N, C-alpha and C positions, 0 to 999 in steps of 0.2 A: 504494500500500500504506500509506504514512504517513497519507494522508487517511482511509483506511478504519480505521486504528488509532485515529485521533483521535475517532472516533464510537463506539468500542467501550469499554464500561465493564463492570466486574465486576457492578454492579447489574443491568445489562441481561441478562448471562449468568445471574445468579442467578434473576431473574424468569422467564427461559425454562425453566430446568431444575427449579425448585422443585416444581412440580406432579408431575413425574416422580419426584423424590426422595421426596416425601411418599407416593406410591403404592408405590414400590419398597422403601422402608425402613420402611414402616408408621408414619410419623409422624402418627398419628391417635388415639393413646391419651390419655385425660384422667386427671388426678389425682383427679377426683371419681368414686370407685367405692364401691359399697355395702359396709359391713362384713360379715364372714362371720356367718352365723346361729349361734346358740349350740348347742353339741353336747349330746346326751343320752347319759348313761352309765347302765349298770345298777349294781346294788348292789356289784358287784365291780370297778367303775371301768372296765368295758369299753365302748368306744364302740358305741352301737347305732343312732345316727341323729341327725337334727337336729330342732329344734322347728319344724315347718312353719308353725305359726300365727305365731310370731315372725318367721320367714323372710319370710312374705308382708308383714308389717308393715314390715320393713326395706326390702324392695323398693319398697313404696308410698311410704315416706318418701323414698327415693332418687329416685323419679320426680318427686315434688313438688319436691325440691331442684333437680333439673335444670330443671324447668319454671320455677322462680323465676329461676334463673340465665339461662336462655335468654330470658326476658322482658326482661332488661336488655341482654344481649349474647350471642348464641348462637355466636359465632365461637370456635374453638379458639385459645387464646393460645400463641404461641411466643416465647420470649426469644432474642435474638441477641447474642452477644458483640460488644461495641461496634466492635472493629476486626478487620480481617483479620489473618492471621499468615502467616509464610513457611514453606514446606516445606523440610525438611532434604534438599537435593538430593543430598548426598554419601551419606546413609543410603539414600535412594531408589535411587540407582544400584547399590547392593549387593543390592537385592531381586531376586527372580525372579518375574516375572509373565508371563502369556500374551501381553500386548501390550508386551513388553519393548522391541521395536524402536521403536515410537512413543514410549514413555516416554523412552527414551534420546535420541531426537531432541529431545524437549521439554527434557530436562535440558541438552543441549548448547546449545540456543538460549537458555537462560536463566541458565546458570551464572555468566556475567560481567555480568549486567544488574543494574540498580538493585534492591535488595531491600527498598525502602521499602514500608510497608503504610499503609492508610488507614482512617479511621473509616467505617463503613457509613452510607449515606444510605438509610434504609428507605423514604423517600417515593419513591424512584426504582425500587424493586423491585415488580414486578407480582405481588402476592401473590394466591393463589387465593381465590375466594369461600369463605367458611366458616372462614377463618383470619385471624389478626391477628399481624403481626410487630412486636415491640417491642424496642428496645435494652435490654440487661441493666441498664445504669445507670438508665434510666427506670423499669424495674420496681422497682429498689432504692429509688428515690425515693418510690414509692407504698407498697411493702410492706416491713415490717421484716424478714421472712424470705420470700424468694421461693419457697422450697421448702414453704411452708405457705399458699400462696394457696388460699383457700376460697370466694371470691366469683366466680371465673371458672373455666372449664374450661381447665386449664393443661397443656400437653404437656411442658414442660421447656425446656432451653436447647439451642441449636445454636451451633457455632463453625465458621467457614469461612475457609479460606486465601485469599490472593490467587489469581487465575487465572493460570496459566502457559500461554502460547500457543505453538504451533508457528510456525515462520517464515512459513508460508503463511496464518496466521490462520484456518485451517479446522478445526483441532483444538486441544484444550487439556487441561489437567489441573488439578484442585484437590483439596484435602483437606477433607472434610466430617465434622464430629464431632457426635454427638447425646448429650445428657445428660438422659435422662428422669427420673433420680433423682440426688440429691446424691452426688457421688463415684462414680457409676456411668455409664460412657459407652462408646460405640463409635465408632471412627474408620474412615473409608473414603477410598480414593483414587478419584476420579471422573474418568473419561476422557470428554470431551465432543467433539462434532463439530458444525459448522455446516452446516445444510441450508437453502439459501435464505438468509433473513434470521433464521432461528431456530436457537438452540442446542439440541441434543438430547443426552441421556445415551447414550453409546455402551457403556460398561461401568463396573461398580462393583466395586472390589477391596477386600477386607478389609485393614485396616491393623493395628488392635489393638482389644482389648476389655478392659474392667476390671470 
């Protein structure tokens, strides 16, 4: 078991489950969206429609912008908080979830263990094609304001806890947070299980939303 544990890394787990999280949580939206077409009002200021000619121009300009961006790099950029974080196991133990037995087992197996966290090594994460994972600090070195990236299709930031494993190393739990917009985010608890040599998402549970 200890030998098996030594070959288990959180980057390996993240690489296995990231495609499933992208599909399940809809992590595929880009910040590059066309502006709304101008409205048309009658003489009494009642909305009566939109300017379809301007609307077509806006959509064409947006298509050309995406084409220019894709010619440089067509991948969807995702920022990753540099380090993992710890889950508040005391708070988690007071929650009521359908998988409470498994969660309580994981809590018992981890409550007295080292709570240290580590910086993510994105080079060890198997990122799906069509996506690029970059540490938040590296994005901040390139962009003055990462929430105003306009030369790449940018999804936003994600933050991920360390992975908490059950004693048999066949199941685990992590917290996964997405921030597609500044100060707006969603947090989930993700229960995972190992099938063969691959980790799969077993269940996703809502934690909080802002």
